[in-house]
Every structure is written in C-alpha cells, then in structure tokens.
C-alpha positions in Angstrom: -8.9 -6.4 35.4 -7.6 -4.6 38.6 -4.2 -6.3 38.1 -4.1 -5.0 34.5 -5.0 -1.5 35.5 -2.3 -1.4 38.1 0.2 -2.7 35.6 -0.8 0.0 33.0 -0.5 2.7 35.7 2.9 1.4 36.6 4.1 1.3 33.0 2.7 4.8 32.3 4.6 6.2 35.3 7.8 4.6 34.2 7.2 5.9 30.6 6.6 9.5 31.8 9.7 9.3 34.0 11.8 8.1 31.1 10.5 10.7 28.7 11.4 13.4 31.1 15.0 12.5 30.5 16.9 13.2 27.3 19.7 11.2 25.7 22.3 12.9 23.5 22.6 11.5 20.0 25.9 11.8 18.1 25.5 10.5 14.6 28.2 10.3 12.0 27.3 9.7 8.3 29.0 8.0 5.3 27.7 7.0 1.9 29.0 4.9 -1.0 28.5 7.9 -3.3 27.9 11.7 -3.0 24.4 12.4 -1.7 22.3 15.3 -0.6 21.6 14.7 3.1 19.2 17.6 4.0 17.7 16.6 7.3 18.2 14.1 10.1 15.6 13.1 12.8 15.5 10.7 15.7 12.3 9.3 17.2 12.1 7.2 20.3 10.0 4.1 19.8 7.9 3.8 23.0 5.9 0.8 24.2 3.7 3.3 25.9 2.6 6.5 24.2 4.1 8.1 21.1 7.7 9.2 20.8 8.5 12.8 19.8 10.5 13.1 16.6 13.5 15.4 17.2 15.5 17.1 14.4 19.2 16.8 14.7 21.6 19.7 14.0 24.9 19.5 12.2 27.9 20.2 14.4 31.6 19.5 13.5 30.6 17.1 10.8 28.1 15.1 13.0 24.4 15.3 13.6 23.7 15.8 17.2 20.7 16.6 19.5 18.9 15.6 22.7 16.1 13.0 22.3 13.6 11.8 24.9 14.7 8.5 26.3 12.8 5.5 24.8 11.1 3.2 27.2 12.0 0.3 24.9 15.6 1.1 24.1 14.7 1.4 20.4 15.0 4.5 18.3 14.3 5.3 14.6 16.8 7.4 12.7 15.2 9.2 9.8 17.2 10.8 7.0 16.1 12.9 4.1 18.5 11.9 1.3 18.2 13.0 -2.4 14.6 14.1 -1.8 13.7 10.7 -0.4 13.2 9.5 3.2 15.1 6.6 4.6 14.9 5.0 8.0 16.8 2.5 10.2 16.1 1.4 13.8 18.9 1.4 16.4 19.0 -0.1 19.9 20.7 1.2 23.0 20.0 1.1 26.7 22.3 4.1 27.3 20.3 7.0 28.7 23.2 9.6 28.6 24.8 9.5 25.1 24.3 7.3 22.1 27.0 7.5 19.4 26.2 5.7 16.1 27.7 5.6 12.6 25.1 5.6 9.8 26.1 4.4 6.4 24.0 4.8 3.2 24.9 2.2 0.6 22.8 0.5 -2.1 19.9 2.7 -1.2 19.6 1.5 2.4 20.7 2.8 5.8 22.8 0.6 8.1 24.3 1.0 11.6 26.6 -1.8 12.6 28.5 -0.6 15.6 27.0 -3.2 17.9 25.7 -6.8 17.3 22.2 -5.5 18.1 22.3 -2.8 15.4 24.0 -5.1 12.9 21.1 -7.5 13.2 18.6 -4.7 12.8 20.4 -3.2 9.8 20.7 -6.6 8.1 16.9 -7.0 8.3 16.4 -3.3 7.2 18.3 -4.2 4.0 16.0 -7.1 3.4 12.9 -5.1 4.1 14.1 -2.3 1.8 15.0 -4.7 -1.0 11.7 -6.6 -0.8 9.6 -3.5 -0.8 11.5 -2.2 -3.9 11.1 -5.5 -5.7 7.3 -5.6 -5.0 6.8 -2.2 -6.5 9.3 -2.3 -9.4 9.2 -5.9 -10.7 5.9 -5.9 -12.5 4.2 -9.2 -13.6 5.4 -11.3 -10.7 3.8 -14.7 -10.6 1.9 -16.1 -7.6 4.9 -18.3 -6.8 7.3 -15.4 -6.9 5.0 -13.3 -4.7 4.7 -16.2 -2.2 8.5 -16.5 -2.0 8.8 -12.7 -1.5 6.3 -12.7 1.4 7.9 -15.8 2.9 11.4 -14.3 2.6 10.6 -11.9 5.4 10.2 -14.8 7.8 13.1 -16.8 6.5 15.6 -13.9 6.5 14.5 -12.8 10.0 15.2 -16.3 11.4 18.5 -16.5 9.6 19.7 -13.2 11.0 18.6 -14.2 14.5 20.4 -17.5 14.3 23.6 -16.0 12.8 23.9 -13.1 15.3 22.7 -14.8 18.5 21.1 -11.5 19.7 19.1 -11.4 23.0 15.4 -12.0 23.2 14.4 -8.3 23.0 16.1 -7.9 19.5 14.8 -11.3 18.4 11.2 -10.3 19.3 11.6 -6.9 17.6 12.9 -8.5 14.3 10.2 -11.2 14.3 7.5 -8.6 14.9 9.1 -6.4 12.2 9.1 -9.3 9.7 5.5 -10.2 10.4 4.4 -6.5 10.0 6.4 -6.1 6.8 5.0 -9.3 5.4 1.4 -8.1 6.2 2.1 -4.7 4.6 3.6 -6.3 1.5 0.8 -8.8 1.2 -2.0 -6.2 1.4 -0.1 -4.0 -1.1 0.1 -6.7 -3.8 -3.0 -5.5 -5.7 -1.8 -1.9 -6.0 1.9 -2.7 -6.4 1.4 -5.4 -9.1 -1.8 -3.9 -10.6 -3.8 -7.1 -10.2 -7.1 -8.1 -8.5 -7.0 -9.5 -5.0 -9.1 -12.5 -6.1 -6.2 -13.5 -8.5 -3.8 -14.0 -5.6 -3.8 -17.8 -4.9 -2.4 -17.8 -1.4 -3.2 -16.1 1.9 -0.8 -14.5 4.4 -1.7 -17.1 7.0 -0.6 -19.9 4.6 2.9 -18.6 5.5 2.5 -17.0 9.0 0.6 -17.9 12.1 -2.4 -15.8 13.1 -1.6 -12.4 14.7 -2.5 -13.6 18.2 0.2 -16.2 18.1 2.9 -13.8 16.8 2.0 -10.2 17.9 1.1 -10.6 21.6 4.2 -9.0 22.9 5.6 -5.5 23.8 7.4 -5.0 20.5 4.1 -4.9 18.6 3.4 -1.5 20.2 6.4 -0.1 18.3 4.8 -0.9 14.9 1.7 1.1 13.9 0.9 -1.3 11.0 0.8 -4.2 13.5 -1.6 -2.3 15.8 -3.7 -1.5 12.8 -3.8 -5.2 11.8 -5.0 -6.1 15.3 -7.5 -3.3 15.3 -9.0 -4.5 12.0 -9.0 -8.1 13.2 -10.9 -7.4 16.5 -13.3 -4.9 14.9 -15.5 -7.5 13.2 -18.1 -7.4 16.0 -21.0 -5.0 15.6 -21.0 -3.6 19.2 -18.3 -1.8 21.2 -18.5 -4.6 23.8 -17.9 -7.3 21.1 -14.8 -5.5 19.8 -13.3 -5.0 23.2 -14.1 -8.5 24.3 -12.4 -9.9 21.2 -9.4 -7.8 21.9 -9.1 -8.7 25.6 -9.8 -12.4 25.0 -7.2 -12.6 22.2 -4.3 -10.5 23.6 -2.8 -10.5 27.0 -0.2 -7.9 26.5 -1.2 -4.7 28.4 0.4 -2.2 26.0 -1.5 -3.8 23.0 -4.8 -3.8 24.9 -4.3 -0.1 25.9 -3.3 1.2 22.4 -5.9 -0.8 20.4 -8.7 -0.1 22.9 -7.9 3.6 22.4 -8.3 3.2 18.7 -11.6 1.3 19.1 -13.0 3.9 21.4 -11.8 6.8 19.3 -13.5 5.2 16.2 -16.7 4.8 18.3 -16.6 8.4 19.4 -16.2 9.8 15.9 -18.6 7.5 14.1 -21.5 6.9 16.5 -24.9 8.2 15.5 -25.5 10.6 18.3 -28.6 12.1 16.9 -30.6 8.9 16.8 -28.8 6.8 19.5 -27.4 9.1 22.1 -28.8 7.4 25.2 -28.0 3.8 24.2 -24.5 4.9 23.1 -23.9 6.5 26.4 -24.9 3.3 28.2 -22.7 1.3 25.8 -19.6 3.3 26.5 -20.2 3.4 30.3 -20.6 -0.3 30.4 -17.4 -0.8 28.4 -15.3 1.5 30.6 -16.6 -0.3 33.7 -16.1 -3.9 32.3 -12.6 -3.3 30.8 -11.4 -0.8 33.5 -10.9 2.0 30.9 -10.6 5.7 31.8 -13.8 7.7 32.4 -12.4 10.3 30.1 -14.0 8.4 27.2 -17.4 8.9 28.9 -16.7 12.6 29.2 -15.7 12.8 25.6 -18.9 11.1 24.6 -21.0 13.4 26.7 -19.4 16.4 25.1 -21.0 15.3 21.8 -24.5 15.6 23.1 -24.4 19.0 21.3 -25.1 17.3 18.0 -28.5 15.8 19.1 -31.4 17.7 17.5 -32.7 20.3 19.9 -29.4 20.7 21.8 -28.3 24.2 22.8 -25.5 26.1 21.0 -22.2 24.8 22.5 -21.0 27.0 25.3 -17.6 27.7 26.9 -15.9 27.7 23.5 -13.5 30.4 22.4 -14.5 31.9 19.1 -12.8 35.1 18.0 -13.4 37.6 15.3 -10.7 39.1 13.0 -9.7 41.6 15.7 -9.3 39.0 18.4 -12.6 39.8 20.2 -14.4 36.9 21.8 -17.8 36.2 20.3 -20.5 34.2 22.0 -22.9 32.5 19.5 -25.8 33.0 22.0 -25.8 36.6 20.9 -27.5 35.6 17.7 -30.5 34.0 19.4 -33.7 35.5 18.0 -32.5 34.7 14.5 -32.1 31.4 12.7 -28.3 30.7 12.4 -26.7 29.0 9.4 -23.2 28.0 10.3 -20.4 27.2 7.7 -17.4 25.3 9.2 -14.4 25.7 6.9 -10.7 26.4 6.6 -8.4 28.4 4.3 -6.6 25.3 3.2 -9.7 23.4 2.2 -10.4 23.6 -1.5 -14.1 22.4 -1.4 -14.7 24.9 1.5 -13.4 27.8 -0.5 -15.4 26.7 -3.6 -18.6 27.2 -1.5 -17.8 30.8 -0.5 -19.1 32.4 -3.7 -22.4 30.5 -3.4 -22.6 31.5 0.3 -22.1 35.2 -0.5 -24.8 35.1 -3.1 -27.2 33.3 -0.7 -26.5 35.8 2.0 -27.2 38.7 -0.3 -30.5 37.2 -1.5 -31.6 36.6 2.1 -30.5 39.9 3.7 -34.0 40.7 4.7 -34.8 37.3 6.2 -34.5 36.3 9.8 -31.3 34.4 9.2 -27.7 35.2 10.3 -24.8 33.6 8.4 -21.8 32.6 10.5 -18.6 31.2 9.1 -16.3 29.4 11.6 -12.8 28.6 10.5 -10.8 25.6 11.9 -7.5 27.2 10.8 -4.6 26.9 13.2 -2.7 29.6 11.3 -4.5 32.8 12.0 -2.7 34.8 9.3 -3.6 32.2 6.7 -7.2 32.6 7.7 -7.1 36.4 7.5 -5.3 36.2 4.1 -7.9 33.8 2.6 -10.8 36.0 3.9 -9.2 39.0 2.2 -8.6 37.1 -1.0 -12.2 35.7 -1.1 -13.8 39.0 0.0 -16.0 37.1 2.4 -19.2 38.5 4.0 -21.1 37.8 7.1 -19.9 36.9 10.5 -16.3 35.4 10.4 -15.0 33.6 13.4 -12.0 31.5 14.3 -12.3 28.3 16.3 -9.2 28.7 18.4 -8.2 25.3 19.8 -10.7 23.4 17.6 -13.2 23.0 20.5 -16.2 24.0 18.4 -15.6 21.3 15.7 -14.6 18.8 18.4 -17.8 19.3 20.5 -19.9 18.8 17.4 -17.9 15.8 16.2 -17.1 17.5 12.9 -14.4 15.3 11.3 -14.6 16.6 7.7 -15.2 20.0 6.2 -16.9 21.9 4.8 -19.7 21.2 7.2 -23.0 23.1 7.8 -25.4 23.4 10.6 -28.7 25.3 11.3 -29.8 26.5 14.7 -33.3 27.9 15.3 -34.2 31.2 16.9 -34.0 29.7 20.4 -30.5 28.6 19.8 -31.5 24.9 19.5 -29.9 22.6 16.9 -32.3 22.3 14.0 -30.2 20.5 11.3 -26.9 18.7 11.7 -25.2 18.4 8.3 -27.3 21.0 6.5 -27.3 21.6 2.7 -24.4 23.3 1.1 -24.7 26.9 -0.2 -24.1 25.4 -3.7 -27.5 23.7 -3.3 -28.9 27.0 -4.4 -32.6 27.6 -4.3 -33.2 24.4 -2.4 -31.3 25.7 0.6 -32.8 29.2 0.2 -36.3 27.8 0.4 -35.4 25.6 3.3 -34.1 28.6 5.3 -37.1 30.8 4.4 -39.5 28.1 5.8 -37.8 28.1 9.2 -40.0 29.6 11.9 
C-alpha cells in the first residue's frame, strides 16, 4: 500500500506539472460538403484528474488556442456541426504546438496527418457507424446484434495489425473498442425497443471480463469504462467489500484512485447518517487506513454530522439576503424554523412556493419562522425569480453551496425543521403542498 501511495503521489505531481503547461493547437478543417461549424473545443485526456475543455477561436481560417498539456498525449477534438456534436481523439507528445487537419466526411471526423491519428480516426469511423446502425436499423436479429458488438473487437485488431502502431495507441484502441462494445450492448434494449431477456447472448461471450482487458492506464481516459468497473466492484454490501474487490481485481494505480473516489463519493452521499452515523464513521476511517486513502474523506463524512437528529444548525456558512448582508441562522433561535431549500431553475421547487406562502400566512401568529435558502449560482436569476413569484418570509442565498453540502442535500426541493434551541428536529420534512398535515405538525412543535 505504501508503494501504491508513493506512486500515486508521484503521478499526481507529474500531472500537475504537465497541466501547468499549455500546448498551442492549430486546427484546419475541411468537409465533403458545406456545413455549419459553430464551435470547436479541445480537451486533454488525462490519466490523472480531469482535463479542462478549452474553446478554440477562429484565426486566419484555422481554429487555434492554448490547451493544458495532456499527461497521456491524447486529446479529444469536439466540433459542433449542423447542430450536432462530433468528436475525434488525436495523439501527440509535442508540448509546444500541435498542428492537425480535421476532415468531416460521411458524418464522421478524421485526422490522418500521422500514423497514430490515422489509426484512431479509422476506429472512430467504425465506432460512429456502429452506433448509427444500432439506433437506426430497427428489428435487428440476435445474430446481427452479436456481429455488431463483435465488430468493435475485430475492427480494432485489424486496424492495429494494418498500421503497426506502438503499444500506447494499441492499448487505447483496444480499451476504446471494449468500452464501445459495452456501451452498445447495454443500449440494445433502448435502441432496438426490446426486452433485455430477449437478447440471447452476453457481452462476455465475445469479450473477456473487464479485469483482463481494462487493467491499464488507458482505461482512465474512458468514463464509461470507469463506470463499468465501478458497477462491477460495487456488488458488496459494505464499503470495505467494494474497495477490497476493486484493489484485488485491479492493479493499475490510476484505476484504483478514480474508482475508489467514485465509491467513496457514493458512500458519502447515500449513507444513512441519521441512524448510522457512528458505525459509518468507523467504516470510512477503517477504509482510509486499510487502502491508504486521503483523510479528506473522513473530514467530508464528519461534516455531515449536521443531519443527525439533534444536531446544531450548521455554522460557518455564508448565507446572504437580497442586499448581500450575511445572515446567521442562529439568530432565529427561540422559534421553530422551517427551511425550504430551492432554486430558481427548479420547477418542482417553484411549484411549492404558492403553498408555502399560504402556509406562512396561516401561521403568522405561531412560533415558527419560515426560511427559504436558494442554491442558485446565478444571483440575478434568484432575485428575478423571487420578484416573479412575489415570495414572502426570509429569503437567503447559499453562496458556495456549503449549506446544502453540509446537510448532504442532493436533490431539491428539500425541507428541514429545527426546534427552538436550534437543534435538528426533522430531516426531510413534509412539503408545503402537504397542506393541513404540515400545518398541524408545525403547530404541535414545542
């Protein structure tokens, strides 16, 4: 484990150093017929971390811009053409300037200025054609579907053999083929409008299991592949079981790092803190120690103690009113507090506002204060929606999202009740549209 941690630290340092540099992209574009090319982006595909997608600008007939250097050498070029989005990967180890020529023909992007990019573009054509066939050729038989899924593998090997590309490109194409086949196979019921039980073959009748194919650096460049691994190792009931499965099955450090992040994030957002806070804290502490994971996960878990019944109002959080004044929720102690967490863009949230206004009017003589906290990141949109809805009560903005995060609120609208001492009474309270049921509940609070 110590060796793994040192390796991850070393990789992370190299990644941060690479991303501090920028490589200039110079992209020319041709098409087999007139098209409307509206936007061009380039995204570095990083083994460690996520790449920042950068918009290119048009200059002297070419699309140019500075892009963070990829730690893998792979980049994805994204083009918005005729109101559709098209992508193609390119490879270059140059860290100063990358000049490429993108062609759009037969509804696919290609870049063939090097043997590496020719191989990548050849497979991009196959992947594009297969995806199109799966969704447009309705009524495909099981035999035809089997051949389509198998063709990813066959074509990948044929391209690799014909082009004699180095191992990095071969590994990328094989991982791409596996990922594409998995995505296509899982899409069959929706694409072909048929029941999963009517499919007479399994993906692993054609391909080896993920552990035998995906345990390599290139897998980290494909989110569907990481999701596949996550789903595969998440069959255990406990956090320890999931992480043990992951670390026993995969030796690649980047895969372990990224999938363990996903596992822990899922644990943090879905754990039952109210009933199992202490045992969950023990579980995450043990996992971080056993698998040499950052203590930041423990700290993130401890932040969520605020959702355990009887916990104090979360402190140290910047809530502001419409005039930008900072408001401390503790000022409402002495009254029961009904909190509505919402946002201007949330339809169901806005639908609750009329009910909330009527409830507040009926309870104006009761010992209850109604507080609405918006998760909006656009302050003007928040102000505009409040004006449109003619809202009442205390209206606050959760700048930075720390209130919602500390209370593990992952969907809105969401409602909470605190008692007169500022202790959490109800996490996930009734909606205002519950009408008299909620009114009677609030009146019975001491």
